[in-house]
Each structure stands twice: as structure tokens, then as C-alpha cells.
DSSP file (Angstrom, degrees, kcal/mol; ACC not computed):
  #  RESIDUE AA STRUCTURE BP1 BP2  ACC     N-H-->O    O-->H-N    N-H-->O    O-->H-N    TCO  KAPPA ALPHA  PHI   PSI    X-CA   Y-CA   Z-CA
    1    1 A M     >        0   0    0      0, 0.0     4,-2.5     0, 0.0     5,-0.2   0.000 360.0 360.0 360.0 -39.8  170.0   70.1 -105.5
    2    2 A Q  H  >  +     0   0    0      2,-0.2     4,-1.9     1,-0.2     5,-0.1   0.930 360.0  45.7 -64.2 -44.9  167.7   67.4 -106.9
    3    3 A Q  H  > S+     0   0    0      1,-0.2     4,-2.2     2,-0.2    -1,-0.2   0.912 113.1  50.5 -64.1 -42.4  169.0   67.8 -110.4
    4    4 A R  H  > S+     0   0    0      1,-0.2     4,-2.9     2,-0.2     5,-0.3   0.891 107.4  53.9 -63.8 -38.5  172.6   67.9 -109.2
    5    5 A K  H  X S+     0   0    0     -4,-2.5     4,-2.8     1,-0.2     5,-0.2   0.904 108.2  50.1 -62.5 -40.6  172.1   64.7 -107.2
    6    6 A R  H  X S+     0   0    0     -4,-1.9     4,-2.0     2,-0.2    -2,-0.2   0.922 113.6  45.9 -62.4 -43.6  170.8   63.0 -110.3
    7    7 A E  H  X S+     0   0    0     -4,-2.2     4,-1.4     2,-0.2    -2,-0.2   0.958 119.5  38.2 -64.7 -51.9  173.9   64.1 -112.3
    8    8 A V  H  X S+     0   0    0     -4,-2.9     4,-1.1     1,-0.2    -2,-0.2   0.901 114.8  55.1 -68.0 -41.2  176.4   63.2 -109.6
    9    9 A G  H ><>S+     0   0    0     -4,-2.8     5,-2.9    -5,-0.3     3,-0.7   0.909 105.2  51.6 -60.2 -43.5  174.6   60.0 -108.7
   10   10 A S  H ><5S+     0   0    0     -4,-2.0     3,-1.1     1,-0.3    -1,-0.2   0.870 106.6  54.2 -64.4 -35.1  174.6   58.7 -112.2
   11   11 A R  H 3<5S+     0   0    0     -4,-1.4    -1,-0.3     1,-0.2    -2,-0.2   0.760 111.6  46.6 -67.5 -22.9  178.3   59.2 -112.5
   12   12 A H  T <<5S-     0   0    0     -4,-1.1    -1,-0.2    -3,-0.7    -2,-0.2   0.279 126.9 -95.6-104.1  10.0  178.8   57.2 -109.3
   13   13 A G  T < 5S+     0   0    0     -3,-1.1     2,-0.3     1,-0.3    -3,-0.2   0.472  78.1 135.2  96.7   1.9  176.5   54.3 -110.3
   14   14 A Y      < -     0   0    0     -5,-2.9     2,-0.7    -6,-0.2    -1,-0.3  -0.675  42.4-151.8 -85.0 138.7  173.2   55.4 -108.6
   15   15 A D        +     0   0    0     -2,-0.3     3,-0.3     1,-0.1    -9,-0.1  -0.901  24.4 165.1-109.7 102.1  170.0   55.0 -110.7
   16   16 A Y    >   +     0   0    0     -2,-0.7     3,-1.9     1,-0.2    -1,-0.1   0.228  40.8 112.3 -97.8  12.6  167.6   57.6 -109.4
   17   17 A S  T 3  S+     0   0    0      1,-0.3    -1,-0.2   -11,-0.1   -11,-0.0   0.762  75.8  51.7 -62.0 -26.1  165.2   57.4 -112.4
   18   18 A R  T 3  S+     0   0    0     -3,-0.3     2,-0.3     2,-0.1    -1,-0.3   0.500  95.5  89.9 -88.0  -2.8  162.4   55.8 -110.3
   19   19 A F  S <  S-     0   0    0     -3,-1.9     2,-0.1     2,-0.0    -3,-0.0  -0.742  71.9-132.8 -98.7 140.8  162.5   58.6 -107.7
   20   20 A S     >  -     0   0    0     -2,-0.3     4,-1.0     1,-0.1    -2,-0.1  -0.370  34.7-103.9 -74.5 166.8  160.5   61.8 -107.7
   21   21 A D  H >> S+     0   0    0      1,-0.2     4,-1.2     2,-0.2     3,-0.7   0.914 123.3  53.8 -59.6 -42.2  162.4   65.1 -107.0
   22   22 A D  H 3> S+     0   0    0      1,-0.3     4,-2.6     2,-0.2     3,-0.5   0.887 104.4  55.0 -60.0 -38.9  160.9   65.2 -103.5
   23   23 A Q  H 34 S+     0   0    0      1,-0.2    19,-0.4     2,-0.2    -1,-0.3   0.744 105.7  53.9 -68.0 -22.2  162.2   61.6 -102.8
   24   24 A L  H << S+     0   0    0     -4,-1.0    -1,-0.2    -3,-0.7    -2,-0.2   0.773 121.5  26.1 -80.7 -26.5  165.7   62.7 -103.7
   25   25 A S  H  < S+     0   0    0     -4,-1.2     2,-0.2    -3,-0.5    -2,-0.2   0.657 107.7  75.4-113.1 -18.9  165.9   65.6 -101.3
   26   26 A D     <  -     0   0    0     -4,-2.6     2,-0.6    -5,-0.2    16,-0.2  -0.616  65.0-139.2 -97.5 154.5  163.5   64.8  -98.5
   27   27 A V        -     0   0    0     -2,-0.2     2,-0.5    14,-0.1    14,-0.2  -0.968  20.4-150.3-107.2 124.4  163.8   62.4  -95.6
   28   28 A W  E     -A   40   0A   0     12,-2.5    12,-3.4    -2,-0.6     2,-0.4  -0.835  14.9-171.3 -99.9 127.6  160.5   60.6  -95.0
   29   29 A V  E     -A   39   0A   0     -2,-0.5     2,-0.4    10,-0.2    10,-0.2  -0.969   7.3-177.5-126.4 133.8  159.8   59.6  -91.4
   30   30 A F  E     -A   38   0A   0      8,-2.9     8,-3.2    -2,-0.4     2,-0.5  -0.996  14.7-148.2-130.1 133.8  157.0   57.4  -90.1
   31   31 A N  E     -A   37   0A   0     -2,-0.4     2,-0.6     6,-0.2     6,-0.2  -0.870   5.8-158.0 -98.8 131.8  156.3   56.5  -86.5
   32   32 A L  E  >  -A   36   0A   0      4,-3.5     4,-2.1    -2,-0.5     3,-0.4  -0.943  42.2 -88.2-108.6 112.9  154.8   53.1  -85.8
   33   33 A F  T  4 S+     0   0    0     -2,-0.6     4,-0.0     1,-0.3   123,-0.0  -0.377 100.4  14.0 -64.2 133.4  153.1   53.2  -82.4
   34   34 A P  T  4 S-     0   0    0      0, 0.0    -1,-0.3     0, 0.0   126,-0.0  -0.985 133.3 -19.3-101.6 -17.3  154.3   52.6  -79.8
   35   35 A N  T  4 S+     0   0    0     -3,-0.4     2,-0.4    14,-0.1    -2,-0.2   0.074  91.3 100.6-148.7  36.6  158.1   52.7  -80.4
   36   36 A A  E  <  -A   32   0A   0     -4,-2.1    -4,-3.5    13,-0.2     2,-0.4  -0.980  40.1-168.5-124.9 139.9  159.3   52.2  -83.9
   37   37 A I  E     -AB  31  48A   0     11,-2.6    11,-2.9    -2,-0.4     2,-0.5  -0.993   3.7-163.0-126.3 126.4  160.6   55.0  -86.2
   38   38 A L  E     -AB  30  47A   0     -8,-3.2    -8,-2.9    -2,-0.4     2,-0.5  -0.948   7.1-172.5-110.6 127.8  161.2   54.4  -89.9
   39   39 A S  E     -AB  29  46A   0      7,-2.3     7,-2.8    -2,-0.5     2,-0.4  -0.984   6.3-171.1-124.6 125.0  163.3   57.0  -91.8
   40   40 A F  E     +AB  28  45A   0    -12,-3.4   -12,-2.5    -2,-0.5     2,-0.3  -0.915  15.5 158.0-120.4 140.1  163.7   56.8  -95.6
   41   41 A S        -     0   0    0      3,-2.4     3,-0.2    -2,-0.4   -17,-0.1  -0.830  59.2 -90.0-136.3-177.9  165.8   58.6  -98.1
   42   42 A A  S    S+     0   0    0    -19,-0.4   -18,-0.1    -2,-0.3     3,-0.1   0.765 126.4  32.6 -65.7 -23.1  166.8   57.6 -101.6
   43   43 A E  S    S+     0   0    0      1,-0.1    26,-3.0   -19,-0.1     2,-0.3   0.523 120.2  32.2-112.7  -7.8  169.9   55.9 -100.2
   44   44 A H  E     - C   0  68A   0     24,-0.2    -3,-2.4    -3,-0.2     2,-0.4  -0.977  45.6-158.3-148.4 159.5  168.9   54.6  -96.8
   45   45 A V  E     -BC  40  67A   0     22,-2.4    22,-2.9    -2,-0.3     2,-0.4  -0.983  19.0-164.5-131.9 128.7  166.3   53.2  -94.6
   46   46 A W  E     -BC  39  66A   0     -7,-2.8    -7,-2.3    -2,-0.4     2,-0.5  -0.935   7.3-162.8-110.9 138.1  166.7   53.5  -90.8
   47   47 A V  E     -BC  38  65A   0     18,-2.4    18,-3.0    -2,-0.4     2,-0.4  -0.984  17.9-175.9-114.5 116.7  164.7   51.5  -88.3
   48   48 A M  E     +BC  37  64A   0    -11,-2.9   -11,-2.6    -2,-0.5    16,-0.2  -0.907   7.3 178.4-119.0 143.7  165.0   53.1  -84.9
   49   49 A R  E     - C   0  63A   0     14,-2.6    14,-2.8    -2,-0.4     2,-0.3  -0.880  16.3-155.1-149.3 110.0  163.6   51.8  -81.7
   50   50 A P  E     - C   0  62A   0      0, 0.0    12,-0.2     0, 0.0    -2,-0.0  -0.690  19.7-170.7 -80.3 139.4  163.8   53.1  -78.2
   51   51 A R  E     - C   0  61A   0     10,-3.4    10,-3.4    -2,-0.3    -2,-0.0  -0.980  25.1-105.8-129.9 143.6  163.4   50.5  -75.5
   52   52 A P  E     - C   0  60A   0      0, 0.0     8,-0.2     0, 0.0     6,-0.0  -0.329  32.5-113.4 -67.3 148.0  163.0   50.9  -71.8
   53   53 A H        -     0   0    0      6,-1.4     6,-0.1     3,-0.5     7,-0.0  -0.602  26.2-126.6 -74.1 141.9  165.8   50.1  -69.4
   54   54 A P  S    S+     0   0    0      0, 0.0    -1,-0.1     0, 0.0     6,-0.0   0.747  98.5  13.1 -68.7 -22.0  164.8   47.1  -67.3
   55   55 A T  S    S+     0   0    0      1,-0.2    -2,-0.0     0, 0.0     0, 0.0   0.588 117.3  62.8-128.1 -15.6  165.6   48.8  -63.9
   56   56 A D    >   -     0   0    0      1,-0.1     3,-1.7     3,-0.1    -3,-0.5  -0.929  53.0-165.5-121.9 109.2  166.0   52.5  -64.4
   57   57 A P  T 3  S+     0   0    0      0, 0.0    -1,-0.1     0, 0.0    -4,-0.0   0.612  89.5  63.5 -68.4  -9.6  163.0   54.6  -65.7
   58   58 A H  T 3  S+     0   0    0     -6,-0.0     2,-0.3     2,-0.0    75,-0.0   0.339 102.0  57.7 -94.4   5.9  165.4   57.5  -66.5
   59   59 A Q    <   +     0   0    0     -3,-1.7    -6,-1.4    -6,-0.1     2,-0.3  -0.879  59.3 177.5-129.1 163.1  167.3   55.5  -69.0
   60   60 A C  E     -C   52   0A   0     -2,-0.3     2,-0.3    -8,-0.2    -2,-0.0  -0.968  28.0-116.2-152.9 168.1  166.5   53.6  -72.2
   61   61 A Y  E     -C   51   0A   0    -10,-3.4   -10,-3.4    -2,-0.3     2,-0.5  -0.837  23.4-157.0-102.7 148.9  168.2   51.7  -75.0
   62   62 A F  E     -C   50   0A   0     -2,-0.3     2,-0.4   -12,-0.2    -2,-0.0  -0.945   5.2-164.3-132.3 112.2  168.1   53.0  -78.5
   63   63 A D  E     -C   49   0A   0    -14,-2.8   -14,-2.6    -2,-0.5     2,-0.4  -0.768   5.4-175.0 -95.2 137.9  168.5   50.6  -81.5
   64   64 A K  E     -C   48   0A   0     -2,-0.4     2,-0.5   -16,-0.2   -16,-0.2  -0.959   3.7-170.3-134.8 117.7  169.3   51.9  -84.9
   65   65 A I  E     -C   47   0A   0    -18,-3.0   -18,-2.4    -2,-0.4     2,-0.5  -0.930  10.5-157.3-107.1 124.7  169.4   49.6  -87.9
   66   66 A S  E     -C   46   0A   0     -2,-0.5     2,-0.5   -20,-0.2   -20,-0.2  -0.903   9.8-172.6-108.2 124.5  170.8   51.1  -91.1
   67   67 A L  E     -C   45   0A   0    -22,-2.9   -22,-2.4    -2,-0.5     2,-0.3  -0.977  17.1-165.3-113.0 122.7  170.0   49.7  -94.5
   68   68 A L  E     -C   44   0A   0     -2,-0.5     2,-0.7   -24,-0.2   -24,-0.2  -0.832  21.3-138.6-116.5 146.8  172.0   51.3  -97.2
   69   69 A L        -     0   0    0    -26,-3.0     2,-0.2    -2,-0.3     7,-0.0  -0.913  26.4-154.0 -98.7 115.4  171.7   51.4 -101.0
   70   70 A Y        -     0   0    0     -2,-0.7     6,-0.1     2,-0.2     5,-0.0  -0.618  19.0-129.6 -88.3 149.7  175.2   51.1 -102.5
   71   71 A A  S    S+     0   0    0     -2,-0.2    -1,-0.1   -57,-0.1     3,-0.0   0.868  97.6  72.9 -64.6 -36.4  176.1   52.5 -105.9
   72   72 A D  S >> S-     0   0    0      1,-0.2     3,-2.1     2,-0.0     4,-0.6  -0.713  77.2-152.9 -81.3 109.7  177.6   49.2 -106.9
   73   73 A P  H >> S+     0   0    0      0, 0.0     4,-1.5     0, 0.0     3,-0.7   0.750  90.2  68.3 -59.7 -23.2  174.6   46.9 -107.4
   74   74 A R  H 34 S+     0   0    0      1,-0.2    -3,-0.0     2,-0.2    -2,-0.0   0.812  97.8  53.3 -64.4 -26.8  176.7   43.8 -106.6
   75   75 A L  H <4 S+     0   0    0     -3,-2.1    -1,-0.2     1,-0.2    -4,-0.1   0.702 107.8  50.3 -80.1 -19.3  176.9   45.1 -103.0
   76   76 A N  H << S+     0   0    0     -3,-0.7     2,-1.4    -4,-0.6    -2,-0.2   0.762  94.7  76.1 -84.9 -27.4  173.1   45.4 -102.8
   77   77 A D     <  +     0   0    0     -4,-1.5     2,-0.3    12,-0.1    -1,-0.2  -0.670  69.5 162.4 -90.7  88.7  172.4   41.9 -104.0
   78   78 A R        -     0   0    0     -2,-1.4     9,-1.0    16,-0.1     2,-0.5  -0.720  36.2-138.3-109.4 155.1  173.3   39.8 -101.0
   79   79 A V  B     -D   86   0B   0     -2,-0.3     2,-0.4     7,-0.2     7,-0.2  -0.960  28.1-122.5-109.2 128.4  172.5   36.3  -99.9
   80   80 A S     >  -     0   0    0      5,-1.9     4,-2.0    -2,-0.5     5,-0.1  -0.559  11.3-152.3 -72.1 126.2  171.6   35.9  -96.3
   81   81 A E  T  4 S+     0   0    0     -2,-0.4    -1,-0.2     1,-0.2     0, 0.0   0.854  93.9  47.8 -62.8 -35.1  173.9   33.5  -94.6
   82   82 A D  T  4 S+     0   0    0      1,-0.1    -1,-0.2     3,-0.0    -2,-0.0   0.873 127.2  18.0 -78.1 -38.4  171.2   32.5  -92.1
   83   83 A T  T  4 S-     0   0    0      2,-0.1    -2,-0.2     0, 0.0    -1,-0.1   0.609  88.1-126.1-113.7 -14.8  168.2   32.0  -94.3
   84   84 A G     <  +     0   0    0     -4,-2.0    -3,-0.1     1,-0.3     2,-0.1   0.563  53.4 159.9  75.9   6.6  169.6   31.4  -97.8
   85   85 A W        -     0   0    0     -5,-0.1    -5,-1.9    -6,-0.1     2,-0.4  -0.382  26.3-152.4 -64.2 138.0  167.2   34.2  -99.0
   86   86 A R  B     -D   79   0B   0     -7,-0.2    -7,-0.2    -3,-0.1     2,-0.1  -0.924  17.7-115.6-114.3 138.7  168.3   35.8 -102.3
   87   87 A H    >   -     0   0    0     -9,-1.0     3,-2.1    -2,-0.4   -10,-0.0  -0.479  31.9-118.5 -64.6 140.8  167.6   39.3 -103.4
   88   88 A K  T 3  S+     0   0    0      1,-0.3    -1,-0.1    -2,-0.1   -11,-0.0   0.823 112.4  48.3 -54.0 -36.4  165.3   39.2 -106.5
   89   89 A G  T 3  S+     0   0    0      2,-0.0    -1,-0.3     0, 0.0     2,-0.2   0.407  81.0 124.6 -87.4   3.7  167.9   40.9 -108.7
   90   90 A F    <   +     0   0    0     -3,-2.1     2,-0.1   -12,-0.1     4,-0.1  -0.458  27.4 167.0 -70.6 128.0  170.8   38.7 -107.6
   91   91 A S        +     0   0    0     -2,-0.2    -1,-0.1     2,-0.1    -3,-0.0  -0.518  51.2  19.0-141.4  71.1  172.5   37.0 -110.6
   92   92 A G  S    S-     0   0    0     -2,-0.1    -2,-0.0     3,-0.0     0, 0.0  -0.910  93.9 -39.8 155.6 178.8  175.7   35.5 -109.7
   93   93 A P        -     0   0    0      0, 0.0    -2,-0.1     0, 0.0     3,-0.1  -0.276  68.7 -90.3 -69.5 156.3  177.9   34.2 -106.8
   94   94 A K        -     0   0    0      1,-0.1   -16,-0.1     2,-0.1     4,-0.0  -0.433  55.3 -96.0 -61.6 134.1  178.0   36.0 -103.5
   95   95 A P    >   -     0   0    0      0, 0.0     3,-1.8     0, 0.0    -1,-0.1  -0.276  28.9-129.8 -54.8 138.2  180.9   38.6 -103.6
   96   96 A A  T 3  S+     0   0    0      1,-0.3    -2,-0.1    -3,-0.1     0, 0.0   0.774 105.9  56.0 -63.2 -26.7  184.0   37.1 -102.1
   97   97 A D  T 3  S+     0   0    0      2,-0.0    -1,-0.3     0, 0.0     2,-0.3   0.282  75.9 134.3 -91.2  12.6  184.5   40.1  -99.8
   98   98 A Y    <   +     0   0    0     -3,-1.8     2,-0.4    -4,-0.0    -4,-0.0  -0.455  26.5 171.1 -66.8 125.6  181.0   39.8  -98.3
   99   99 A V        -     0   0    0     -2,-0.3     3,-0.1     3,-0.0    -2,-0.0  -0.993  35.3-122.0-136.0 128.0  181.2   40.2  -94.5
  100  100 A R        -     0   0    0     -2,-0.4   -20,-0.0     1,-0.1    -2,-0.0  -0.514  42.5-106.6 -66.5 131.6  178.1   40.5  -92.3
  101  101 A P        -     0   0    0      0, 0.0     2,-0.1     0, 0.0    -1,-0.1  -0.271  31.9-113.8 -63.5 145.8  178.5   43.8  -90.4
  102  102 A E        -     0   0    0      1,-0.1     2,-0.4    -3,-0.1    -3,-0.0  -0.464  29.2-110.1 -73.3 148.8  179.4   43.7  -86.7
  103  103 A R        -     0   0    0     -2,-0.1     2,-0.6     2,-0.0    -1,-0.1  -0.692  32.5-154.7 -77.3 131.3  176.8   44.8  -84.2
  104  104 A D        +     0   0    0     -2,-0.4     2,-0.4     2,-0.0    -1,-0.0  -0.933  14.9 179.4-115.7 110.8  178.1   48.0  -82.6
  105  105 A A        +     0   0    0     -2,-0.6     2,-0.3   -42,-0.0   -42,-0.0  -0.924  13.4 149.9-112.7 135.1  176.8   48.8  -79.2
  106  106 A F        -     0   0    0     -2,-0.4     2,-0.2    10,-0.0    -2,-0.0  -0.956  39.9 -99.1-155.7 171.1  177.9   51.9  -77.3
  107  107 A E    >>  -     0   0    0     -2,-0.3     3,-1.0     1,-0.1     4,-0.9  -0.497  33.7-111.6 -94.4 162.0  176.8   54.5  -74.7
  108  108 A H  H 3> S+     0   0    0      1,-0.3     4,-2.5     2,-0.2     3,-0.4   0.824 116.9  65.0 -61.7 -29.9  175.4   58.0  -75.3
  109  109 A T  H 3> S+     0   0    0      1,-0.2     4,-2.3     2,-0.2    -1,-0.3   0.813  95.4  58.0 -63.5 -28.7  178.6   59.4  -73.8
  110  110 A D  H <>>S+     0   0    0     -3,-1.0     6,-1.7     2,-0.2     5,-1.3   0.865 108.9  44.9 -67.1 -35.5  180.5   57.9  -76.8
  111  111 A V  H ><5S+     0   0    0     -4,-0.9     3,-0.7    -3,-0.4    -2,-0.2   0.929 112.9  49.8 -71.6 -46.0  178.3   59.9  -79.1
  112  112 A V  H 3<5S+     0   0    0     -4,-2.5    -2,-0.2     1,-0.2    -1,-0.2   0.880 111.8  48.7 -60.9 -38.9  178.6   63.1  -77.0
  113  113 A S  H 3<5S-     0   0    0     -4,-2.3    -1,-0.2    -5,-0.2    -2,-0.2   0.659 113.2-119.8 -76.1 -15.2  182.4   62.7  -76.9
  114  114 A G  T <<5S+     0   0    0     -3,-0.7    -3,-0.2    -4,-0.6    -4,-0.1   0.484  83.6 115.1  90.7   3.1  182.6   62.2  -80.7
  115  115 A S  S   <S+     0   0    0     -5,-1.3     2,-0.3    -6,-0.2    -4,-0.2   0.706  83.1  28.2 -79.6 -18.0  184.1   58.7  -80.5
  116  116 A K  S    S-     0   0    0     -6,-1.7     2,-0.4    -8,-0.1    -2,-0.3  -0.945  72.1-159.6-134.5 157.4  180.9   57.2  -82.1
  117  117 A S        -     0   0    0     -2,-0.3     3,-0.1     1,-0.1    -6,-0.1  -0.998  24.6-175.8-141.0 144.6  178.3   58.6  -84.4
  118  118 A M  S    S-     0   0    0      1,-0.5     4,-0.3    -2,-0.4     2,-0.1   0.063  78.0 -68.7-117.1  20.4  174.7   57.8  -85.3
  119  119 A T     >  -     0   0    0      3,-0.1     4,-2.9     2,-0.1    -1,-0.5   0.047  57.8 -82.2  96.4 155.3  174.7   60.6  -88.0
  120  120 A T  H  > S+     0   0    0      1,-0.2     4,-2.4     2,-0.2     5,-0.2   0.879 125.3  48.5 -54.0 -48.2  174.8   64.4  -87.4
  121  121 A T  H  > S+     0   0    0      1,-0.2     4,-2.0     2,-0.2    -1,-0.2   0.935 116.0  41.8 -63.1 -48.0  171.1   64.9  -86.7
  122  122 A I  H  > S+     0   0    0     -4,-0.3     4,-2.7     1,-0.2    -1,-0.2   0.892 112.2  55.8 -68.5 -37.6  170.8   62.0  -84.2
  123  123 A D  H  X S+     0   0    0     -4,-2.9     4,-2.4     1,-0.2    -1,-0.2   0.916 107.6  49.6 -58.4 -42.8  174.1   62.9  -82.6
  124  124 A Q  H  X S+     0   0    0     -4,-2.4     4,-1.6    -5,-0.2    -1,-0.2   0.920 111.0  49.3 -62.8 -43.4  172.8   66.5  -82.0
  125  125 A D  H  X S+     0   0    0     -4,-2.0     4,-1.3     1,-0.2     3,-0.2   0.930 111.4  49.0 -60.3 -45.4  169.6   65.1  -80.4
  126  126 A I  H  X S+     0   0    0     -4,-2.7     4,-0.6     1,-0.2     3,-0.3   0.894 107.8  54.4 -63.0 -40.1  171.6   62.7  -78.2
  127  127 A E  H  < S+     0   0    0     -4,-2.4     4,-0.4     1,-0.2     3,-0.3   0.850 112.3  44.4 -62.5 -33.5  173.9   65.6  -77.1
  128  128 A L  H  X S+     0   0    0     -4,-1.6     4,-1.9    -3,-0.2     3,-0.4   0.690  92.5  82.9 -83.1 -19.7  170.8   67.6  -76.0
  129  129 A L  H  X S+     0   0    0     -4,-1.3     4,-3.1    -3,-0.3     5,-0.2   0.841  83.6  58.0 -60.0 -38.2  168.9   64.8  -74.2
  130  130 A G  H  X S+     0   0    0     -4,-0.6     4,-2.2    -3,-0.3    -1,-0.2   0.928 110.3  43.4 -58.8 -46.1  170.7   65.1  -70.9
  131  131 A G  H  > S+     0   0    0     -3,-0.4     4,-2.3    -4,-0.4    -1,-0.2   0.881 114.2  50.5 -66.3 -38.9  169.7   68.7  -70.5
  132  132 A V  H  X S+     0   0    0     -4,-1.9     4,-2.1     2,-0.2    -2,-0.2   0.928 110.6  49.2 -64.5 -45.0  166.2   68.1  -71.6
  133  133 A Q  H  X S+     0   0    0     -4,-3.1     4,-0.8     1,-0.2    -2,-0.2   0.912 111.6  48.9 -61.8 -42.7  165.8   65.2  -69.2
  134  134 A A  H >< S+     0   0    0     -4,-2.2     3,-0.8    -5,-0.2     4,-0.3   0.909 110.4  51.7 -63.5 -41.0  167.2   67.3  -66.3
  135  135 A G  H >< S+     0   0    0     -4,-2.3     3,-1.4     1,-0.2    -1,-0.2   0.852 103.1  58.2 -64.1 -34.6  164.8   70.1  -67.2
  136  136 A M  H 3< S+     0   0    0     -4,-2.1    -1,-0.2     1,-0.3    -2,-0.2   0.732 102.4  55.1 -68.5 -20.7  161.8   67.8  -67.2
  137  137 A A  T << S+     0   0    0     -4,-0.8    -1,-0.3    -3,-0.8    -2,-0.2   0.487  87.0 111.2 -87.5  -3.5  162.6   66.9  -63.6
  138  138 A S  S X  S-     0   0    0     -3,-1.4     3,-1.3    -4,-0.3    -3,-0.0  -0.355  76.7-125.9 -70.8 149.6  162.5   70.6  -62.6
  139  139 A R  T 3  S+     0   0    0      1,-0.2    -1,-0.1    -2,-0.1    -4,-0.0   0.777 110.3  58.8 -63.8 -26.2  159.6   71.9  -60.4
  140  140 A G  T 3  S+     0   0    0     -5,-0.1     2,-0.5     2,-0.0    -1,-0.2   0.545  81.8 100.9 -81.8  -6.4  158.9   74.5  -63.1
  141  141 A F    <   +     0   0    0     -3,-1.3     3,-0.1    -6,-0.2    -5,-0.0  -0.684  31.0 148.5 -84.0 122.4  158.2   71.9  -65.8
  142  142 A D        +     0   0    0     -2,-0.5     2,-0.3     1,-0.4    -1,-0.2   0.514  63.4   5.3-128.5 -11.1  154.5   71.3  -66.4
  143  143 A R        -     0   0    0      2,-0.0     2,-0.5     0, 0.0    -1,-0.4  -0.985  69.5-103.9-165.0 162.4  154.3   70.4  -70.1
  144  144 A V        -     0   0    0     -2,-0.3     2,-0.6    -3,-0.1    -3,-0.0  -0.800  26.3-157.4 -92.6 131.1  156.2   69.8  -73.3
  145  145 A W        -     0   0    0     -2,-0.5     2,-0.4     0, 0.0    -2,-0.0  -0.954  17.3-179.0-108.2 120.3  156.3   72.5  -75.9
  146  146 A L        -     0   0    0     -2,-0.6     2,-0.0     1,-0.0    -2,-0.0  -0.908  24.2-119.6-121.6 147.7  157.1   71.2  -79.4
  147  147 A S    >   -     0   0    0     -2,-0.4     3,-1.9     1,-0.1     7,-0.2  -0.280  35.5-102.5 -75.3 167.6  157.5   73.0  -82.7
  148  148 A D  G >  S+     0   0    0      1,-0.3     3,-0.9     2,-0.1    -1,-0.1   0.726 120.5  68.7 -63.1 -20.9  155.2   72.4  -85.7
  149  149 A E  G 3  S+     0   0    0      1,-0.3    -1,-0.3     2,-0.1     3,-0.3   0.589  93.9  58.6 -73.5  -8.9  158.1   70.3  -87.1
  150  150 A E  G <>  +     0   0    0     -3,-1.9     4,-2.3     1,-0.2     3,-0.4  -0.131  62.4 129.9-110.9  35.8  157.5   67.8  -84.3
  151  151 A L  H <> S+     0   0    0     -3,-0.9     4,-2.8     1,-0.2     5,-0.2   0.848  70.8  58.1 -59.5 -34.5  153.9   66.9  -85.2
  152  152 A R  H  > S+     0   0    0     -3,-0.3     4,-2.1     1,-0.2    -1,-0.2   0.910 108.5  45.5 -61.9 -40.7  154.7   63.2  -85.1
  153  153 A V  H  > S+     0   0    0     -3,-0.4     4,-2.4     2,-0.2    -2,-0.2   0.903 111.9  51.7 -69.5 -41.1  155.9   63.6  -81.5
  154  154 A Q  H  X S+     0   0    0     -4,-2.3     4,-2.4     1,-0.2    -2,-0.2   0.929 110.9  47.9 -59.6 -45.1  152.8   65.7  -80.6
  155  155 A H  H  X S+     0   0    0     -4,-2.8     4,-2.6     2,-0.2     5,-0.2   0.909 109.5  53.8 -62.1 -42.5  150.5   63.0  -82.1
  156  156 A F  H  X S+     0   0    0     -4,-2.1     4,-2.6     1,-0.2    -2,-0.2   0.940 111.4  44.5 -56.4 -49.7  152.4   60.3  -80.2
  157  157 A H  H  X S+     0   0    0     -4,-2.4     4,-2.5     1,-0.2    -1,-0.2   0.871 111.9  52.4 -67.8 -36.0  151.9   62.0  -76.9
  158  158 A A  H  X S+     0   0    0     -4,-2.4     4,-1.8    -5,-0.2    -1,-0.2   0.923 112.3  45.8 -63.5 -42.7  148.3   62.8  -77.6
  159  159 A R  H  X S+     0   0    0     -4,-2.6     4,-2.3     2,-0.2    -2,-0.2   0.910 111.7  51.6 -66.1 -41.9  147.6   59.2  -78.4
  160  160 A L  H  X S+     0   0    0     -4,-2.6     4,-2.1     1,-0.2    -2,-0.2   0.902 107.1  53.5 -61.2 -42.0  149.5   58.0  -75.3
  161  161 A D  H  <>S+     0   0    0     -4,-2.5     5,-2.6     1,-0.2     4,-0.3   0.894 109.0  49.5 -60.0 -40.1  147.5   60.4  -73.1
  162  162 A V  H ><5S+     0   0    0     -4,-1.8     3,-1.0     3,-0.2    -1,-0.2   0.923 110.8  49.8 -63.5 -43.8  144.3   58.8  -74.5
  163  163 A L  H 3<5S+     0   0    0     -4,-2.3    -2,-0.2     1,-0.3    -1,-0.2   0.825 114.6  42.4 -68.4 -31.3  145.5   55.3  -73.8
  164  164 A I  T 3<5S-     0   0    0     -4,-2.1    -1,-0.3    -5,-0.2    -2,-0.2   0.327 112.4-120.9 -98.2   9.4  146.6   56.1  -70.2
  165  165 A D  T < 5       0   0    0     -3,-1.0    -3,-0.2    -4,-0.3    -4,-0.1   0.917 360.0 360.0  58.0  52.2  143.3   58.0  -69.7
  166  166 A R      <       0   0    0     -5,-2.6    -4,-0.1    -6,-0.1    -1,-0.1   0.438 360.0 360.0 -92.2 360.0  144.9   61.4  -68.7
């Protein structure tokens, strides 16, 4: 897959020469305590942030900021309208079709219904959250069981327990 990605990517304008094979196929995820998640691949960086709801402890807001690497380098070299900051590699006028993306806010029900998407993996997580939340309110629930693939979440909860002196 890694070799094929290099072949196909180069035909579409991506330069993967600085990436290791692992960086081409893996998604690297880092949690910044207490509530930021950074997710990296060769083509994107996501910054995700759950925030508490101001009045309902059973709800939260979930922000996802997507930064994408486009194959056409002219689309990566942007000038910020607000700050005048220029990307180091920028060498020319701002593309005429440059439009700052609109902020898109929606409810979890929009993801569950399929009218909005936050990518397949996050959509699947969101679809499952309602059942998980209901199960956690059950009298039979006494602890969270997580797979070894969720070590970041396990570490988060262990650290949180230390901080709240449980």
C-alpha cells in the first residue's frame, strides 16, 4: 500500500519523498491533556476538542478542525486574510479563487442520519455514543473496559483519577 501510494500520489502531484513508509500508511494520534486530540496523516492534520455543555452534563460540544495538504501546491500556499501571514513557500499572488472555508456546525443526529460527516471513523464513533452513554447510566455499569488499542484513553482516565483523588 505504501509503495502504491507513492506511485499514485506522484501522478497526482503529491510529493511523499520526505515521508517514511509508516508515515504514509499510519495515522498518528496524540492526546494533549485535558481535552485536545491531534491526528496526523501524510495528507491531513485534525485538531479535535470536546468541550462541556454549559448546562447539561450529559452533552458536550465537539470541535474538529481539518488542515489538508492539497496536491496542487498553489492551494497549500495561502495568505491569511486576517494576519497577512504568508506561508514560507509562497511565491506569487493569492489564487483568485481563494475562499476561506465556512464554519460548519451541526448536531450528532446529522451525522447519525448521514446528512453530515466527520469521516467514516468518527461517524461510527458518534453513532455508537448514544448507546454507550445510556449503558453508562445503567445500574450494572461499574467500570469502563477498553481494548489495548485505546491505551491513550486508558492513560487519560488514569491521569484524571489521580487528579480528582479517586
